[in-house]
C-alpha positions, 0 to 999 in steps of 0.5 A: 548527573542530577536525578531531575535531568529533564531528558532522563525524566522524559525518557522514563515517562516514555517507557512507563507510558508504553508499558501501560499502553501494552498492558491495556492493549492486551485487554483491549484486544479481547473486546468485541466489535460492539464493545470497541464501537461503544468506546469509539462512540463515546470518545467521538461524542465527547470530542464534539462536545468540547470542540470549541473549548479545545479550539480556543485552547489551541489558538491561545497556546500556539498563536496559529490559525483562528478559532472558528476554523479550528472548531470545524476541524475538531468537528470534522475529526469527531463527526465526519471521521466517526461516521466513516469509521463507524461501520468498519469491521476491525475486530476478528473476522473482517471479511470472507471471500466465499468465492475464493475460500479466503477468510481475513482476520484483523490483527492489531499492530499493538501500540501506535506512536502518534506524533502531533503537530503544532499547526493542527494539534487538537483535531489531529489528536482526536483523529489519531486516537479514534483511528488507533483505538478503532483498529484495536490498538493503544496509542501514545501521543507525542505533542509538539512542545508548543502545543503540549497543553492543548494536545494533552487536554484533548487526550484527557477528554478522550480518555475520560470518555473511553474509561466511562465506556469501559475501556482499560486504563492506559489505552491512551497516553500523552507525554507531558515531558516533551523533548527531542530525546523523548520523541526519539525514545518513543519512536524507537521503543521495541513495543511500538508497532507503528508510527503515525507522524504528522509535522515538518520534514525533520520529524517525518524523516526521523520516523522513517529512520527509526527502524519501525513501520511508519506513516509519515506526511511531509510538506505540500506545495499545492498548485491550483490550476485554472483552465480556460473553461473554468467558472472563474468566480467559483474557482477564485472563491474556492481557492481563497476559501481553501487558502484562508481556512485556518489561515493557511496552516493545512499542508494541503492548502493552496500555495499557488494559482496557475492560470491559463492566459485567456482567463488572466484578466478575469481571474485578477479582477475576481481576486480583487473583488474577493479581497485579495491584495496584489503585491507590488514587486517591493512588497513581494520582496519584503514578504519573501524575505520575512516569510521564508528563512534564507538559511533553511528555506523553511517558513518563519514560525512567527509568520505561520497561521497569521491573518493577511493584514497582520502578516503584511505589517510584520513584513514591513508594509500595510494592506487594507484591513479586509484583505483575505489573501496576499498574491505575488506574481512570480516568473519561476520556481525555486530558491531564487523565488522564496514565495514559490515554496510552501508558506503556511499562511494566506499567501499565494504565488501566481503564474500564467501559462499558455495552455493546459500542457504548459500548466501541467509542467508548471504545476509539476515544477511546484510539486517537485519544489516541496510537494511531490505526491501530495495534492493539486486542484484543477478548476475546469469544465472540460472533462477530457482535460481534467482526466489527462491533467490528473494522469500527468501531474505528480500528485495523488489527490487531484481535487476537481472544482473544489478547495484543495485544502478541504477536498483533500481531507475528505470534507468537500469530496468523498475521499476518506476523512483524514488528517494524515495524507500519504504522498506515496513513493513520490513523496517518500511515503509508504502509501498514497492513501488518506490514512485510516483504521484500515492501515493500523491493523494487519490481516491474517488470511485463512485460505482453503485448498481450491485446487488439489495438490498433485503428487507427482512421484510416478510410483505413487501415481501408478499405485493410486490407479491400481497399476502397481502393488506396493506390497513387499516383494521377495526379489531384491531391490536394484543396486543403488545408483545416482539415477535409475538405469535407462538401459533396455532390460535384458531379454527374458530367457527363451521359452519363459512364460510371460507375466499374467497381464492382469497381475499387478507388478510387485515393487519393494515398499519405498522403492521406485520402479525400474525401467523394465517394470515401468514398461511392463506397467505401461503395456498392461495399462494400454492393453486395458485401454484398448490401445494397440501394442507397438514398439514406437513409443516404448522404444523411443521414450525419454529417460526417466529421472530419479523422480520418475518424470518425463524429460521434455525435448526440443530437437534440433533441426537436422543438418543437410543430408542427415535423416530426421531423427525420430522424437523421443516420446514420453511414457508418462507426463506429470504437471511438474514435467510440463512446468519444467518444459515451459521454463526451458522453452521445450516441447514434450512429445506424446503418443496415444500410449503416453500416460498424461495426468489430468492436470498436466494435460490441462496445463500443457494443452493450454500452453501448447507444450505437447506435440502429438505423434501418430502411432506408426503404421503396422508394417513399420512396427517390426516383428514381435 
């Protein structure tokens, strides 16, 4: 194989650029917030200064869109986006939650692989470089082959400004050997932290299948709904403005008008007055056949971003030269209606519905046919309908009384300024957000203790309150067994003197006390608290597990004619016992003699776990 093989050369360039980006990002990660912001300021200023030159280069190279609108898009990325991200904290400690004692620390993802489309090449490059570097990352751009020159020129403008402001060399890369293999190599490179993919369905799917975290944006088949209370003149003006912006190449541009029946005549009249051309059946058929490829059902690249008169002529018919948009009335949605799909050109489908409920269904049909989760617009003065409509439609950006294409990106709304619009799970994306720097770093969370951890071993607890001495005792440890014996202790020899009530009970170091020891401790503890001595609690207490915890009980109902059994009352209850009882759906029986830890009492009383048993009457205690 020749050493000049283009695929090998492209793959090697990817590896070299990523290696430089990794090294540069490691130095970039040491920059302070002020230093990072100074570099971002310099790049944004340079991009704004070159906005027109880059726009002209993009139109010249791709043939898509128009220069004035591409200038506006470049300035949107360089100025509007810059204003939004300027105050963001993205270095070191970015947030401190004093109430919950949590500190959040930004951690860059490393190197961003940025896939740049041919429809919005220079503005998307500016946007992705700014948000990547703001988040503390390096970035390598992979241009669309048909927009390589203008994208690399944009990267060069930003690189020169960044270096002049003190950024490390290699922080911004742009592939010049653009092949499918090179893009795949970039997305799968082990040192890539995340992929920002904007473009067609194929490249977005490739990003998600690369094995790397990815933010992908797919197609948008955006409906614009005109409800019966809408301001018709403004609604039509907004829809045409959104559809014709940069000749319709934005994925959030309107693709169809869905109009309520009472306004149909007024909307049609307003469309004509605003230089829309209503297509006849033959014209609509010709345009659909030319615009949408029948084999792949994708837009014909030759038709993308063309002015309406040019597009009509390419399809085989003529319209007045002042025509701004072509409108075709359709009766359905799907492959048998080619113009119901995303068109990336100044062409609109038109539907009539009886009411807003039927409008929701028609809009969702359009979204399901290629725009799930993306964007929708509604024109209405009825706030109740707007709210209900927004809850029912399958889109994550509902633009109210504005152009969908400009509202969705945050130009005419207060949404976050972005050229990458997530479509959420509905659209197969990881997020429904407008992507910004906040998505390109991870957060470390330093969390301080807010509630002391309970140490539930019985021996440790009793030792902590001074009831048990953990010094070594001369008496031998009990014989090993699976669990401590729950049998009552053997009675003391007749005439033997009882242990002094104030003396601590000795337990071998590291051993758990047996039941006899626990009973003696409980008797002493209760005596100190002034609780009368009785046999009810100690005689009916539940077994103690190897961890010294109480066993909660849920006594079964007695059979007819049987005596009701006395509940077994816990000697000691920890928080762990309460949680176990909650899991099993059981109750814990306690008496005034039971030892209940503070945290166990709080949790148990809150969840109604405890059943308090009254102390037995003196006559029922029996002799002692």
